C-alpha positions in Angstrom: 0.0 0.0 0.0 1.3 3.5 -0.9 0.8 5.8 2.1 1.3 9.6 2.2 1.8 11.2 5.7 1.4 14.9 5.7 2.9 17.0 8.6 2.7 20.6 9.7 6.4 20.7 10.2 8.7 18.0 11.7 10.3 19.8 14.6 11.1 18.0 17.8 7.8 17.4 19.5 5.3 14.9 20.7 3.1 14.7 17.6 6.2 14.6 15.3 7.8 11.8 17.3 4.6 9.8 17.2 4.5 10.4 13.4 8.0 9.0 13.1 7.0 5.9 15.0 4.0 5.3 12.7 6.2 5.8 9.7 8.5 3.1 11.1 5.6 0.8 11.7 4.1 1.2 8.3 7.5 0.6 6.6 7.9 -2.6 8.8 4.5 -3.8 7.5 5.7 -3.5 4.0 4.0 -0.2 3.0 5.6 2.4 0.8 5.6 5.6 2.8 6.0 9.2 1.6 6.3 12.0 4.1 5.2 15.5 3.1 6.5 18.3 5.3 4.5 21.5 4.8 6.9 23.6 6.9 10.3 22.7 5.4 12.2 24.9 7.9 11.0 22.6 10.7 12.8 19.4 9.9 14.8 18.2 12.9 12.8 15.0 13.2 13.3 14.0 9.5 16.6 12.4 10.4 14.8 9.9 12.5 12.5 8.7 9.7 13.2 5.3 8.2 15.6 5.5 5.3 12.9 3.8 3.1 10.7 6.9 3.4 10.6 9.5 0.7 10.5 13.0 2.1 8.9 15.8 0.1 9.0 19.5 1.1 6.0 21.7 0.2 5.2 25.1 1.7 1.6 25.4 2.9 1.0 27.6 6.0 -2.0 27.2 8.2 -3.3 30.7 7.3 -3.7 29.5 3.7 -6.4 27.1 4.8 -9.9 28.6 4.5 -11.1 26.7 7.5 -8.4 28.3 9.6 -10.4 31.5 9.6 -13.5 29.8 11.2 -11.8 30.5 14.5 -12.7 34.2 14.1 -16.4 33.4 14.5 -16.0 32.7 18.2 -14.3 36.0 18.9 -15.8 39.5 18.7 -18.1 41.2 16.2 -15.2 42.7 14.2 -13.7 39.2 13.8 -17.0 37.8 12.6 -17.1 40.4 9.9 -13.6 39.5 8.8 -14.4 35.8 8.5 -16.4 35.7 5.2 -13.9 37.8 3.1 -10.9 35.9 4.5 -12.6 32.5 3.9 -13.5 33.4 0.3 -10.0 34.9 -0.4 -8.2 31.8 0.9 -10.6 29.5 -1.1 -9.6 31.3 -4.3 -5.9 31.1 -3.4 -6.3 27.4 -2.6 -7.7 26.8 -6.0 -4.9 28.6 -7.8 -2.3 27.0 -5.6 -3.6 23.5 -6.3 -3.5 23.7 -10.1 0.1 22.3 -10.4 -0.8 19.5 -8.0 -3.7 18.4 -10.3 -1.1 17.6 -13.0 0.8 15.3 -10.7 0.8 11.6 -11.7 1.7 10.5 -8.2 -1.2 8.6 -6.5 -1.5 7.1 -3.1 -3.8 4.4 -1.6 -4.1 6.5 1.6 -3.4 10.1 2.3 -3.1 10.9 6.0 -3.2 14.4 7.6 -1.1 13.4 10.6 -0.6 16.7 12.5 -4.3 17.4 12.3 -3.7 21.1 12.0 -5.6 23.2 9.5 -2.9 23.1 6.8 -2.3 19.4 6.6 -6.0 18.7 7.0 -6.8 21.0 4.1 -3.9 19.6 2.1 -5.5 16.1 2.3 -9.2 17.1 2.3 -8.8 19.4 -0.8 -6.9 16.9 -2.9 -3.4 18.5 -3.0 -2.4 14.9 -3.0 -4.2 12.2 -5.0 -5.4 9.5 -2.7 -8.0 6.8 -3.0 -8.8 7.1 0.7 -8.3 10.0 3.1 -7.7 9.9 6.8 -6.5 12.1 9.7 -5.0 11.4 13.1 -6.5 13.4 16.0 -4.0 13.7 18.9 -6.7 13.6 21.5 -10.5 13.3 21.4 -12.9 14.5 18.7 -14.7 16.8 21.1 -11.5 18.7 21.9 -11.1 19.8 18.3 -14.8 20.4 17.8 -15.0 23.0 20.5 -12.1 25.0 19.1 -13.6 25.7 15.7 -16.3 24.4 13.3 -13.6 24.4 10.6 -12.2 21.1 12.0 -15.6 19.4 11.6 -15.9 20.7 8.1 -12.6 19.2 7.1 -13.3 15.9 8.9 -16.5 15.6 6.9 -14.6 15.7 3.7 -11.9 13.3 5.0 -14.3 10.8 6.6 -11.8 8.5 8.3 -10.6 9.6 11.7 -8.2 8.0 14.2 -8.6 9.3 17.7 -6.5 8.6 20.9 -9.5 8.7 23.2 -13.2 8.6 22.6 -14.4 10.7 25.5 -17.6 12.6 24.6 -17.4 11.3 21.1 -21.0 10.1 21.0 -22.2 13.5 22.0 -20.3 15.2 19.1 -21.6 12.7 16.6 -25.2 12.8 17.8 -25.3 16.6 17.6 -23.6 16.6 14.2 -25.3 13.8 12.4 -24.4 15.3 9.0 -20.7 14.3 9.6 -21.1 10.5 9.0 -17.6 9.8 10.2 -15.7 6.5 10.3 -13.9 6.9 13.6 -11.4 4.4 15.1 -9.6 4.6 18.5 -5.9 3.7 18.5 -3.3 4.4 21.1 0.1 5.7 20.0 2.7 3.0 19.8 5.9 3.4 21.8 9.2 2.5 20.3 11.1 3.7 23.3 12.3 0.1 23.9 14.5 0.4 20.8 16.5 3.3 22.2 19.8 2.1 23.6 20.4 3.1 27.2 24.0 4.0 28.2 24.5 2.5 31.7 27.6 4.5 32.4 25.8 7.8 31.6 22.8 6.7 33.7 25.1 6.1 36.7 26.6 9.6 36.1 23.2 11.2 36.2 22.3 9.3 39.3 25.5 10.4 41.1 25.1 14.0 39.9 21.4 14.5 40.7 20.6 11.7 43.2 16.9 10.6 43.4 15.5 13.1 41.0 12.1 13.6 39.4 11.7 14.3 35.7 9.3 15.9 33.3 9.8 15.6 29.6 8.1 17.9 27.1 8.2 21.1 25.1 8.5 24.2 27.3 5.3 26.0 26.6 2.0 27.1 28.3 0.2 24.0 27.3 2.7 21.8 29.2 2.7 24.2 32.2 6.0 23.3 33.7 5.6 26.3 36.0 3.0 24.5 38.1 5.5 21.6 38.7 8.3 24.1 39.6 5.9 25.7 42.1 5.1 22.3 43.5 8.8 21.6 44.1 9.1 25.1 45.6 6.2 24.4 47.9 7.8 21.1 49.1 11.1 22.9 49.7 9.6 25.6 51.8 7.2 23.4 53.8 9.1 20.2 54.2 12.7 20.9 53.3 12.4 18.8 50.2 15.8 18.8 48.4 15.4 16.3 45.6 16.0 17.8 42.2 13.6 18.3 39.3 15.0 17.9 35.7 13.0 19.4 32.9 13.9 17.9 29.5 12.8 20.0 26.6 12.9 23.5 25.2 10.5 26.0 23.9 9.0 29.5 24.2 8.5 29.6 27.9 12.1 28.8 28.8 12.9 32.5 29.6 9.9 32.8 31.9 10.8 29.6 33.7 14.4 30.6 34.1 13.3 34.0 35.5 11.0 32.3 38.1 13.7 29.8 39.1 16.2 32.5 39.6 13.9 34.9 41.4 12.9 32.1 43.9 16.4 30.7 44.4 15.7 27.3 42.9 18.7 27.2 40.6 20.3 24.3 42.5 17.1 22.3 42.6 15.4 22.8 39.2 17.5 22.0 36.2 16.6 22.8 32.6 18.6 20.3 30.5 17.1 21.3 27.1 16.2 19.0 24.3 17.9 15.6 24.5 18.0 12.9 21.9 19.2 10.5 24.5 16.1 11.0 26.7 16.1 7.3 27.4 19.1 7.8 29.7 17.2 10.4 31.8 14.1 8.2 32.1 16.4 5.3 33.2 18.1 7.4 35.8 15.1 9.1 37.2 13.3 8.1 40.4 9.9 9.5 39.6 8.0 11.0 36.6 5.9 14.1 37.0 3.5 15.7 34.6 1.7 19.1 35.0 -0.1 19.9 31.7 -3.7 21.1 32.0 -4.7 19.6 28.6 -3.4 16.6 26.8 -4.4 14.1 24.1 -2.5 11.0 25.0 0.9 12.1 26.5 3.7 10.2 24.8 6.0 10.9 27.7 3.7 9.2 30.1 3.8 6.1 28.0 7.6 6.2 27.7 7.9 6.6 31.4 5.8 3.5 31.9 8.3 1.4 29.9 11.1 2.5 32.3 8.9 1.5 35.2 8.7 5.0 36.7 5.9 5.7 39.1 3.9 8.7 37.8 2.3 11.7 39.5 0.3 13.7 36.9 -2.2 16.5 36.8 -5.7 15.6 35.5 -4.9 16.7 31.9 -8.1 16.0 29.9 -8.7 13.7 28.2 -5.5 11.8 27.9 -4.0 11.4 31.4 -6.9 9.3 32.7 -6.9 7.3 29.4 -3.3 6.3 30.4 -3.5 6.1 34.2 -7.1 5.2 34.7 -8.6 6.4 38.0 -5.2 6.3 39.9 -4.8 2.7 38.8 -1.5 3.2 37.1 -0.4 6.5 38.7 -1.5 9.3 41.0 -3.7 12.0 39.4 -4.0 15.5 41.0 -6.0 18.6 40.0 -4.6 20.9 37.3 -2.8 24.1 38.2 -2.6 23.1 41.9 1.0 23.1 43.0 0.2 22.1 46.6 -1.8 19.0 45.7 0.8 18.0 43.1 3.6 18.5 45.6 1.9 16.5 48.3 1.4 13.6 45.9 5.1 13.7 44.8 6.2 13.7 48.4 4.0 10.8 49.3 5.4 8.8 46.3 9.0 9.6 47.5 8.3 8.7 51.1 5.9 5.7 50.8 7.9 2.7 49.7 4.9 0.4 49.3 3.1 2.9 47.2 6.2 3.6 45.1 6.8 -0.1 44.4 3.2 -0.7 43.7 3.1 1.9 40.9 6.5 0.8 39.7 5.1 -2.7 39.0 1.9 -1.3 37.5 3.9 0.8 35.0 5.4 -2.3 33.5 1.9 -3.9 33.2 0.3 -0.9 31.6 3.0 -0.3 29.0 2.1 -3.6 27.2 -1.1 -1.9 25.9 1.1 0.5 24.0 3.6 -1.9 22.7 4.3 -1.9 18.9 3.1 -5.4 18.5 -0.3 -4.7 19.9 -0.7 -1.4 18.0 0.6 -2.8 14.7 -2.2 -5.4 14.6 -4.8 -2.8 15.3 -3.3 -0.4 12.7 -3.6 -3.1 10.0 -7.3 -3.6 10.8 -8.0 0.1 10.7 -6.2 0.7 7.4 -8.3 -2.0 5.8 -11.5 -0.5 7.3 -10.9 3.0 5.8 -13.7 4.0 3.4 
């Protein structure tokens, strides 16, 4: 089967890493995979794609998508007035821009909008690639996209085949939008973290340098809300004399804000920003506990990866994905979002309660099996064959 995967950039990030994993899986199943990057300047993750993948660069920004402008409807009256002319203008530009693509002889069995942003969705839905079947990956639940803008639903209707990570409130969306007639499948992200080689010597160095540390992995931005976790560590330090270190792996736009808070509150020795790491497996392996403080998540890849390394988890109740992974405290402890005190107390309990720590350590190994490549690969084959 010839499969085209379309991305809104391939920078280092959760969606992009999952996309690389699926490309590996599709290649291993014998499919011919083409990756189309709509933001060529963002290409760090391209190096991790299987060598069998063909990579094509095309420039197609989100603002060129007519449906992108549906977000204006939910703003003020002035924005509502702007919506119609912007939608019509971009529709005309889309038609002109697509003319060269209509002359292409390249054809695919399946075209997948993998980032599920307005540009890659439009690229697939509007036929910028010729595909017998169209599909898109939603990195969360259907309702999460539906409440952002109606433009998503308009594009889903044209694509028809959706893959979601969680199905929370899905029936409600489909019942109230019966015109959609979508073919929706639920599929967890596969984790290939087991293939990453751990360096035991470096792991020991990390343990000697940082002791029993907790770790959070993720892009430094508002959506991940590392600040709440930093405040949780600060709370524990001030109230209980907690001295264990927190390592934040990742980089992003809020780095400056986080550094300023860390410096202003004298946490430089306790909260360490290590930046992006391609050897993140060594940090998982060396860590004592995994923490997660995002207020909103689809299906957090880093939680799944931490399960493989048998790390007990303390996470905020990031809807809808954290409970999908951890259940109701079955595979980790869940605390309210944006509540440093509750998060801090749960972290301290996990550090101090050996029985609880060992219980969740064992449950992590058990839960990871549901995200193993072998299980997901079988489900993926069934889903590809069920696309309409």
